DRENGU-658981 format. One record per residue (C-alpha): x, y, z; residue in one letter. Coordinates in steps of 0.25 Angstrom, whole numbers, padded with zeros to 4 digits, always signed. Example, Ala and Ser with C-alpha at 12.3 -4.5 7.8 and 13.67 -1.06 7.14 Angstrom:
<mikes>
+0049-0018+0031A +0055-0004+0029S 
</mikes>
This chain:
<mikes>
-0115+0024+0013M -0104+0034+0016S -0116+0045+0017A -0122+0036+0028A -0109+0035+0036F -0108+0051+0034D -0122+0053+0040Q -0119+0043+0052I -0105+0050+0055A -0112+0064+0053E -0123+0060+0063Y -0113+0055+0073A -0105+0068+0072A -0116+0077+0073T -0125+0070+0084A -0126+0080+0096P -0121+0069+0106T -0116+0054+0104S -0113+0045+0115R -0105+0032+0113S -0100+0021+0123T -0089+0011+0119L -0085-0001+0127R -0073-0009+0124R -0074-0023+0120D -0066-0030+0131Q -0068-0044+0127S -0056-0053+0130N -0054-0062+0118H -0041-0068+0124A -0046-0082+0124V -0052-0082+0110S -0039-0075+0105R -0031-0086+0111S -0039-0097+0105L -0038-0090+0092S -0023-0089+0093N -0022-0104+0097L -0031-0108+0085G -0022-0100+0076R -0009-0106+0081I -0015-0120+0079I -0019-0116+0064R -0006-0111+0062E +0001-0124+0065W -0007-0130+0054G -0004-0118+0044Y +0011-0121+0046A +0009-0135+0041S +0015-0137+0027P +0001-0143+0023L -0006-0130+0026Y -0001-0124+0013T -0008-0135+0005H -0021-0131+0012R -0020-0117+0007L -0019-0121-0008K -0030-0118-0017G -0033-0112-0030R -0021-0104-0036H -0025-0090-0040P -0019-0085-0053V -0022-0070-0050Q -0029-0061-0041L -0043-0055-0044L -0039-0041-0040G -0030-0032-0032S -0036-0021-0024P -0029-0008-0022D -0024-0006-0008D -0029+0008-0004P -0018+0010+0007A -0006+0016+0001P +0008+0010+0005G +0021+0017+0008N +0030+0019-0005A +0042+0022+0004T +0041+0008+0010L +0039+0002-0004G +0051+0009-0009S +0059+0003+0003A +0055-0011-0002I +0062-0007-0015F +0074-0003-0007G +0075-0017-0001G +0068-0015+0013D +0054-0017+0019M +0050-0007+0029L +0040-0008+0040F +0038+0001+0052E +0053+0004+0054G +0057-0010+0051E +0065-0013+0038Q +0069-0026+0032H +0077-0029+0019A +0071-0036+0007L +0077-0048+0001G +0074-0062-0003E +0075-0066+0012D +0066-0055+0017F +0055-0064+0021W +0064-0072+0029V +0071-0060+0036R +0058-0053+0039V +0055-0064+0049E +0065-0057+0058D +0057-0044+0056A +0046-0038+0066S +0033-0045+0066P +0027-0032+0061A +0037-0032+0049F +0034-0046+0046Q +0019-0044+0045R +0021-0031+0036Y +0031-0039+0027A +0022-0051+0026H +0009-0043+0024S +0015-0037+0011F +0010-0024+0016H +0023-0018+0009W +0016-0021-0004L +0008-0008-0001Q +0021+0000-0001D +0026-0006-0013L +0013-0002-0020A +0016+0013-0017Q +0030+0014-0024V +0031+0020-0038N +0038+0008-0045D +0028-0002-0044Q +0036-0012-0053I +0047-0012-0043K +0036-0013-0032A +0031-0026-0039R +0045-0032-0040D +0047-0029-0025A +0034-0035-0021A +0035-0047-0029E +0050-0050-0025T +0046-0049-0010I +0034-0058-0012L +0042-0068-0019K +0051-0068-0007W +0039-0070+0002W +0032-0082-0005L +0041-0093-0002P +0040-0090+0013L +0026-0084+0014G +0018-0093+0005E +0016-0103+0016D +0010-0101+0029W +0019-0095+0040F +0013-0089+0052R +0017-0075+0052D +0017-0073+0037V +0003-0079+0036W -0003-0073+0049A -0017-0069+0045A -0016-0054+0045E -0002-0054+0038T -0007-0063+0028L -0020-0055+0026A -0012-0042+0024R -0002-0049+0014R -0014-0055+0005I -0020-0041+0005I -0007-0034+0001N -0005-0045-0010W -0019-0043-0015F -0018-0027-0015T -0004-0027-0021H -0005-0038-0030A +0001-0030-0042P +0014-0029-0034L +0015-0044-0031I +0008-0051-0043L +0012-0043-0055S +0024-0053-0058S +0024-0061-0071S +0030-0072-0063D +0018-0082-0063L +0024-0091-0052V +0026-0080-0043Y +0012-0075-0045R +0006-0088-0043S +0013-0090-0030K +0008-0076-0025V -0006-0079-0029L -0006-0093-0023T +0000-0087-0010S -0011-0077-0009I -0022-0088-0011A -0015-0097+0000Q -0014-0085+0010Q -0028-0082+0008S -0033-0096+0011R -0025-0096+0023H -0031-0082+0027L -0045-0088+0026S -0041-0097+0037R -0034-0087+0047V -0043-0075+0044L -0045-0072+0059N -0031-0076+0064D -0028-0061+0067T -0031-0051+0077E -0045-0045+0076E -0047-0032+0069G -0039-0027+0057L -0031-0040+0055P -0044-0047+0052R -0048-0036+0043V -0035-0039+0035Y -0037-0055+0035T -0052-0054+0031A -0048-0043+0020T -0037-0052+0014A -0046-0064+0013L -0057-0056+0007T -0047-0051-0004L -0042-0065-0006A -0056-0069-0009G -0058-0058-0019L -0045-0058-0026L -0041-0073-0027L -0049-0081-0037P -0060-0090-0032A -0058-0086-0017S -0073-0083-0014D -0071-0091-0001A -0060-0082+0004L -0069-0070+0000L -0081-0074+0008N -0073-0078+0020K -0065-0065+0019G -0076-0055+0017A -0084-0061+0028R -0072-0060+0038A -0070-0046+0033L -0084-0041+0035E -0085-0048+0049R -0071-0042+0053T -0075-0028+0049L -0089-0029+0056S -0082-0030+0069S -0069-0022+0066F -0075-0009+0060I -0085-0002+0070L -0098+0005+0066A -0091+0019+0065D -0080+0013+0056G -0069+0012+0067G -0062-0001+0069P -0064-0009+0082I -0048-0008+0084S -0050+0008+0084R -0038+0009+0076N -0041+0018+0064T -0030+0012+0056S -0037-0001+0056D -0049+0006+0048T -0040+0011+0037I -0034-0003+0035R -0048-0009+0035T -0052+0001+0025M -0040-0003+0016Q -0044-0017+0017L -0059-0015+0014L -0055-0007+0002V -0047-0018-0003L -0058-0028-0001V -0068-0018-0008R -0059-0016-0020D -0057-0031-0021A -0072-0034-0022Y -0073-0023-0032T -0061-0029-0041D -0068-0043-0040R -0082-0037-0044G -0087-0043-0031E -0098-0037-0023E -0093-0029-0012L -0098-0032+0002P -0106-0020+0007G -0098-0020+0021W -0085-0017+0014V -0088-0003+0010Q -0097-0001+0022T -0086-0004+0031T -0077+0006+0023L -0087+0017+0024D -0088+0015+0039R -0073+0015+0041I -0071+0028+0032G -0077+0038+0042P -0070+0032+0054F -0056+0033+0047V -0059+0047+0043R -0063+0051+0057A -0049+0046+0063M -0041+0054+0054R -0036+0068+0057H -0035+0080+0047G -0022+0075+0043D -0027+0062+0038G -0020+0054+0049N -0027+0045+0060F -0030+0049+0074A -0021+0040+0083Q -0030+0031+0090F -0031+0017+0093G -0017+0013+0087G -0019+0021+0074T -0008+0030+0070S -0009+0044+0063A -0003+0038+0050E -0010+0025+0052G -0020+0029+0042G -0010+0029+0031H -0017+0028+0018G -0030+0031+0024S -0034+0041+0014N -0032+0031+0003A -0039+0020+0010V -0051+0030+0013L -0052+0034-0001A -0051+0020-0006A -0062+0015+0004S -0072+0025-0002E -0077+0026+0012A -0084+0040+0014K -0089+0046+0026G -0085+0057+0036K -0076+0055+0048P -0085+0049+0059I -0084+0058+0071E -0090+0049+0081N -0085+0035+0080A -0092+0030+0092A -0090+0015+0089H -0075+0015+0088S -0074+0026+0098G -0068+0039+0091F -0073+0053+0091Q -0069+0063+0080R -0072+0078+0082I -0069+0087+0070E -0071+0102+0071A -0065+0114+0063G -0051+0109+0059R -0050+0101+0072S -0052+0086+0074L -0053+0077+0087L -0052+0062+0087I -0055+0055+0100M -0053+0040+0104D -0067+0038+0112A -0067+0023+0111G -0063+0011+0119T -0051+0003+0115P -0054-0008+0105P -0056-0022+0110P -0044-0029+0114S -0043-0038+0101A -0042-0025+0093Y -0033-0017+0103S -0019-0021+0099A -0016-0007+0093K -0026+0001+0102A -0022+0013+0111H -0026+0017+0125A -0031+0030+0120G -0045+0031+0124T -0050+0046+0124A -0038+0051+0116A -0040+0061+0105F -0033+0068+0094E -0035+0082+0089F -0031+0088+0076S -0033+0101+0068V -0033+0101+0053G -0021+0093+0049L -0014+0095+0062E -0015+0085+0074R -0014+0091+0088M -0018+0080+0098I -0014+0066+0095V -0012+0052+0101N +0003+0047+0100V -0001+0036+0091G +0003+0021+0089P +0017+0017+0089A +0025+0005+0083S +0033-0005+0091K +0043-0004+0079R +0044+0011+0080G +0055+0019+0086P +0050+0018+0100V +0043+0004+0102P +0038+0008+0116E +0029+0018+0109L +0020+0006+0104A +0014+0004+0118E +0015+0018+0123L +0008+0024+0111A -0004+0016+0115R -0005+0021+0129T -0016+0031+0133T -0005+0041+0136A -0001+0041+0121A -0015+0047+0118H -0022+0061+0120S -0030+0057+0132T -0031+0056+0147L -0022+0046+0155I -0023+0041+0169V -0011+0038+0177A -0003+0035+0164D -0012+0023+0162R -0019+0018+0149N -0034+0020+0147S -0033+0006+0141S -0022-0004+0145R -0012-0008+0135L -0010-0023+0137L +0003-0031+0135E -0003-0038+0122N -0005-0025+0116G -0020-0024+0117R -0028-0014+0125L -0034-0019+0139G -0043-0013+0149A -0046+0001+0150G -0056+0009+0142V -0068+0000+0140S -0079+0010+0139E -0080+0024+0133T -0091+0034+0132L -0091+0045+0122T -0101+0057+0120I -0099+0066+0108R -0108+0078+0107E -0109+0091+0099K -0109+0104+0107N -0109+0119+0105E -0094+0119+0106D -0091+0107+0096G -0090+0092+0098T -0088+0085+0112R -0084+0071+0115V -0084+0066+0129R -0077+0053+0131H -0076+0044+0143T -0068+0031+0145H -0066+0021+0156N -0051+0018+0154G -0047+0022+0168Y -0059+0018+0175L -0054+0004+0181K -0040+0009+0184R -0043+0023+0189F -0058+0024+0191G -0060+0035+0181V -0065+0037+0167K -0059+0047+0157H -0069+0057+0151E -0063+0066+0139R -0072+0077+0133T -0067+0083+0120L -0074+0095+0114N -0070+0101+0100L -0075+0114+0097S -0083+0116+0084S -0072+0124+0077D -0061+0114+0082G -0053+0124+0089T -0056+0120+0103R -0055+0106+0109L -0060+0105+0124I -0057+0093+0132G -0059+0087+0146S -0053+0075+0152D -0058+0069+0165K -0058+0057+0174L -0070+0053+0182F -0075+0040+0189G -0078+0033+0202P -0063+0032+0207K -0056+0045+0205L -0048+0041+0217K -0040+0032+0208K -0034+0044+0201L -0027+0048+0213Q -0013+0051+0210G -0015+0047+0195K -0010+0056+0184E -0020+0060+0174I -0015+0065+0161T -0021+0070+0147L -0012+0069+0135R -0013+0077+0122F -0003+0071+0112H +0001+0082+0102L +0004+0080+0088H +0019+0082+0085P +0016+0094+0076N +0009+0101+0088I +0018+0110+0097S +0014+0112+0111A +0018+0123+0121L +0013+0125+0135K +0010+0139+0139A +0012+0146+0153S -0003+0145+0156D -0003+0130+0154G -0009+0129+0141R -0003+0122+0129I -0001+0128+0115T -0002+0118+0104L +0003+0123+0090E +0001+0115+0077T +0010+0115+0066R +0001+0124+0057S +0002+0134+0068G -0011+0132+0075K -0011+0134+0090T -0020+0127+0100W -0020+0128+0116I -0022+0117+0126F -0027+0120+0140D -0031+0111+0151V -0038+0113+0164D -0037+0101+0174G -0022+0098+0171G -0008+0102+0168E -0004+0102+0153A +0010+0099+0149E +0017+0096+0136I +0025+0083+0135E +0031+0075+0124D +0024+0064+0116S +0025+0056+0104L +0017+0055+0091Y +0016+0043+0081L +0009+0046+0068S +0015+0033+0064R +0018+0021+0074P +0033+0021+0071D +0035+0036+0071H +0034+0043+0085P +0037+0058+0085V +0038+0067+0097P +0026+0076+0100S +0020+0083+0113R +0008+0080+0121Q +0000+0089+0131I -0001+0081+0145V -0011+0086+0155V -0010+0081+0169R -0024+0082+0175M -0026+0088+0189V -0036+0081+0198R -0042+0090+0209E -0046+0082+0221G -0056+0071+0218N -0061+0077+0206E -0061+0070+0193P -0049+0074+0185P -0052+0083+0173I -0045+0091+0163A -0051+0101+0153N -0043+0105+0142W -0044+0113+0129V -0037+0113+0116L -0040+0126+0108S -0035+0132+0095E -0029+0146+0097M -0035+0156+0088S -0027+0167+0081L 
</mikes>
């Protein structure tokens, strides 16, 4: 199977010319979402009834039928912090104690979801002293059971509940090794009751990855709880249906967030291994989906193994991706022309270019998306040179960055009048803007060229943006061209048009007297940036390899010059200086 995917990827990469047009799904599902939310509220009124607990009663499992290993590594430092009496998450810290679960109600919603999902079991699994880890895990769970074993809206929210069940299954040795039979019975009964509830609220989540979690949890419950074939059938059908729309033909997610693919791979590995442990026949779509995702994940990584920062993915958002990829057994070379998800990858010599050449995801999947159409990142070997700012956390040191990092100006692309190519709505989703892209990729005598056009500024300014990138076959010369063209160029009168090239913090920049800019890598390599059609300056910027860790960096800003009524165009080149 992997050989077939390699042949497809190789053909796409070597075809002399490929042309792809993408159109954004702009369907407005506000009415259906409102009706769905109303239905959920009505159902939750029933769940809150004392009688609902009786409806969840059923067969009491005496053991689990397996416990698949989690392929994603946890953080031993965070696990050790639990030994010290504190639970940490994204800069938030809460002391542990018998009243922890009562006090956690005053924590941020994000911390509450983290704590109640029991994701911290993954961190305890990494510490050296596993006897101490089991004691800590069982103690914290014993505190949770009196409060969490009955339905409570936030604690039993579909995605949080699904993540909790998955973590309990995969880290069962931490929570079910006790010789206390009463405690073990309470935990197993709770798992069974939560699983029955999950089967009722499977789709009470946002579309996309949350539904992959709920369907995975129900599938695992069906495999690992005795006599639970009904849960297995429902969960497996839901998971197959969800993946068929969430993972596109090239292996990319419809959300266009690469981190989502790693999480999906992790979940599918758990499902596959649970089927194997049970001796059940594995549905063919499980490994086929893994094989499709693998080449896409590899395509979105730079030479240092970290992700390109597109669509809400942070450089370190692929934490554990090597382990997950290895566990997935998904082969296949990095796909170069991801025409369905809208990404282009050009690798030549030691250089690598990754470009966002797609439309934003549909509104339902755009809660984390960025307005970065036509942006690119460029690296040489293990060193990144041109990057995007990356996603920021509202709980980070600069909360305002969470929205600013999603703007077009936070990406290495063209910006008109400091406006976003796609609008950021108050509800956090992406609105009108880029609705169609055209991408032409071709091999030529000089290397590989990608010509990309989007209509993000057409309605507001009457123009389209065309960006052409040509990377030489030896990787030492990147030639670019950015222009605006369209029927209403007059709308650009008086509007500032800028190109931004955000630099990695390890890159030093110096402007020479002739206007060219010298870039020097930490390893001592020198690159020269030159532009015709605008004035290049060096300005301050920020870089976030993690959402909570902004560091100072620099950026090249080109203010394009427009001559008369001619379409504004800037031709630029980035070339390595040979010694």
